One Martini backbone bead per residue (centre of mass of N, CA, C, O) as a GRO file, in nm:
protein
  105
    1UNK     BB    1  13.599   7.891  -4.268
    2UNK     BB    2  13.365   8.027  -4.106
    3UNK     BB    3  13.379   8.059  -3.746
    4UNK     BB    4  13.117   8.049  -3.493
    5UNK     BB    5  13.072   7.989  -3.158
    6UNK     BB    6  12.852   8.222  -3.171
    7UNK     BB    7  12.630   8.477  -3.218
    8UNK     BB    8  12.811   8.703  -3.115
    9UNK     BB    9  13.051   8.657  -3.301
   10UNK     BB   10  12.885   8.692  -3.559
   11UNK     BB   11  12.790   8.982  -3.502
   12UNK     BB   12  13.071   9.113  -3.495
   13UNK     BB   13  13.157   9.034  -3.778
   14UNK     BB   14  12.920   9.171  -3.926
   15UNK     BB   15  12.989   9.462  -3.819
   16UNK     BB   16  13.277   9.456  -3.979
   17UNK     BB   17  13.140   9.373  -4.263
   18UNK     BB   18  12.833   9.376  -4.357
   19UNK     BB   19  12.760   9.673  -4.261
   20UNK     BB   20  12.978   9.783  -4.508
   21UNK     BB   21  12.827   9.632  -4.742
   22UNK     BB   22  12.672   9.608  -5.057
   23UNK     BB   23  12.552   9.307  -5.003
   24UNK     BB   24  12.388   9.435  -4.784
   25UNK     BB   25  12.044   9.387  -4.693
   26UNK     BB   26  11.829   9.536  -4.459
   27UNK     BB   27  11.579   9.402  -4.543
   28UNK     BB   28  11.360   9.142  -4.493
   29UNK     BB   29  11.310   9.084  -4.822
   30UNK     BB   30  11.598   9.060  -4.863
   31UNK     BB   31  11.859   8.909  -4.965
   32UNK     BB   32  12.108   8.731  -4.874
   33UNK     BB   33  12.414   8.702  -4.863
   34UNK     BB   34  12.587   8.458  -5.026
   35UNK     BB   35  12.804   8.406  -4.812
   36UNK     BB   36  12.615   8.361  -4.567
   37UNK     BB   37  12.432   8.152  -4.696
   38UNK     BB   38  12.649   7.938  -4.744
   39UNK     BB   39  12.733   7.913  -4.447
   40UNK     BB   40  12.452   7.847  -4.322
   41UNK     BB   41  12.405   7.589  -4.510
   42UNK     BB   42  12.726   7.432  -4.510
   43UNK     BB   43  12.929   7.450  -4.267
   44UNK     BB   44  12.848   7.219  -4.076
   45UNK     BB   45  12.885   6.975  -4.290
   46UNK     BB   46  13.196   7.086  -4.394
   47UNK     BB   47  13.409   7.137  -4.159
   48UNK     BB   48  13.558   6.824  -4.202
   49UNK     BB   49  13.589   6.857  -4.532
   50UNK     BB   50  13.881   6.929  -4.660
   51UNK     BB   51  13.836   6.845  -4.997
   52UNK     BB   52  13.584   6.984  -5.040
   53UNK     BB   53  13.474   7.219  -5.256
   54UNK     BB   54  13.288   7.373  -5.059
   55UNK     BB   55  13.505   7.427  -4.840
   56UNK     BB   56  13.705   7.575  -5.013
   57UNK     BB   57  13.516   7.810  -5.078
   58UNK     BB   58  13.455   7.897  -4.786
   59UNK     BB   59  13.755   7.958  -4.723
   60UNK     BB   60  13.774   8.194  -4.925
   61UNK     BB   61  13.543   8.382  -4.819
   62UNK     BB   62  13.604   8.290  -4.497
   63UNK     BB   63  13.876   8.321  -4.347
   64UNK     BB   64  14.110   8.251  -4.139
   65UNK     BB   65  14.320   8.342  -3.936
   66UNK     BB   66  14.656   8.291  -3.918
   67UNK     BB   67  14.634   8.203  -3.608
   68UNK     BB   68  14.334   8.044  -3.594
   69UNK     BB   69  14.183   8.294  -3.466
   70UNK     BB   70  13.932   8.354  -3.618
   71UNK     BB   71  13.819   8.584  -3.862
   72UNK     BB   72  13.845   8.714  -4.151
   73UNK     BB   73  13.784   8.887  -4.402
   74UNK     BB   74  13.580   8.922  -4.646
   75UNK     BB   75  13.632   8.863  -4.985
   76UNK     BB   76  13.349   9.036  -5.071
   77UNK     BB   77  13.418   9.307  -4.965
   78UNK     BB   78  13.222   9.609  -5.033
   79UNK     BB   79  13.226   9.917  -4.975
   80UNK     BB   80  13.046  10.164  -4.912
   81UNK     BB   81  13.109  10.439  -5.104
   82UNK     BB   82  13.402  10.340  -5.188
   83UNK     BB   83  13.545  10.255  -4.925
   84UNK     BB   84  13.866  10.207  -4.829
   85UNK     BB   85  14.134  10.128  -4.644
   86UNK     BB   86  14.296  10.368  -4.745
   87UNK     BB   87  14.093  10.583  -4.669
   88UNK     BB   88  14.093  10.520  -4.366
   89UNK     BB   89  14.395  10.572  -4.318
   90UNK     BB   90  14.400  10.861  -4.426
   91UNK     BB   91  14.190  10.972  -4.228
   92UNK     BB   92  14.349  10.910  -3.973
   93UNK     BB   93  14.597  11.081  -4.045
   94UNK     BB   94  14.449  11.348  -4.078
   95UNK     BB   95  14.337  11.369  -3.790
   96UNK     BB   96  14.614  11.360  -3.651
   97UNK     BB   97  14.734  11.613  -3.791
   98UNK     BB   98  14.516  11.811  -3.693
   99UNK     BB   99  14.560  11.767  -3.391
  100UNK     BB  100  14.858  11.853  -3.389
  101UNK     BB  101  14.814  12.140  -3.495
  102UNK     BB  102  14.624  12.232  -3.268
  103UNK     BB  103  14.835  12.189  -3.033
  104UNK     BB  104  15.061  12.393  -3.158
  105UNK     BB  105  14.879  12.671  -3.123
   0.00000   0.00000   0.00000
């Protein structure tokens, strides 16, 4: 499950995940994303309950990095405007190719 050692770490993770996700509703009256709501509601009491179904589900939603340090990307992340990781990689390669062309002229 997602573990955030403090609010700052949680804010950084949200900036990399929630801020780009269609499930994130920015208004005060909008409901919180179900993934974050589940973590905020149950993570503290289930953090040491290895075989509890609730912990297993929270582990699926926000897994830990393979190194065991920090959290991986949210399993429910759906980028706004249908931008995928492949789009982002392609855009990065395109910008690099354009910069290289510009330098060679």
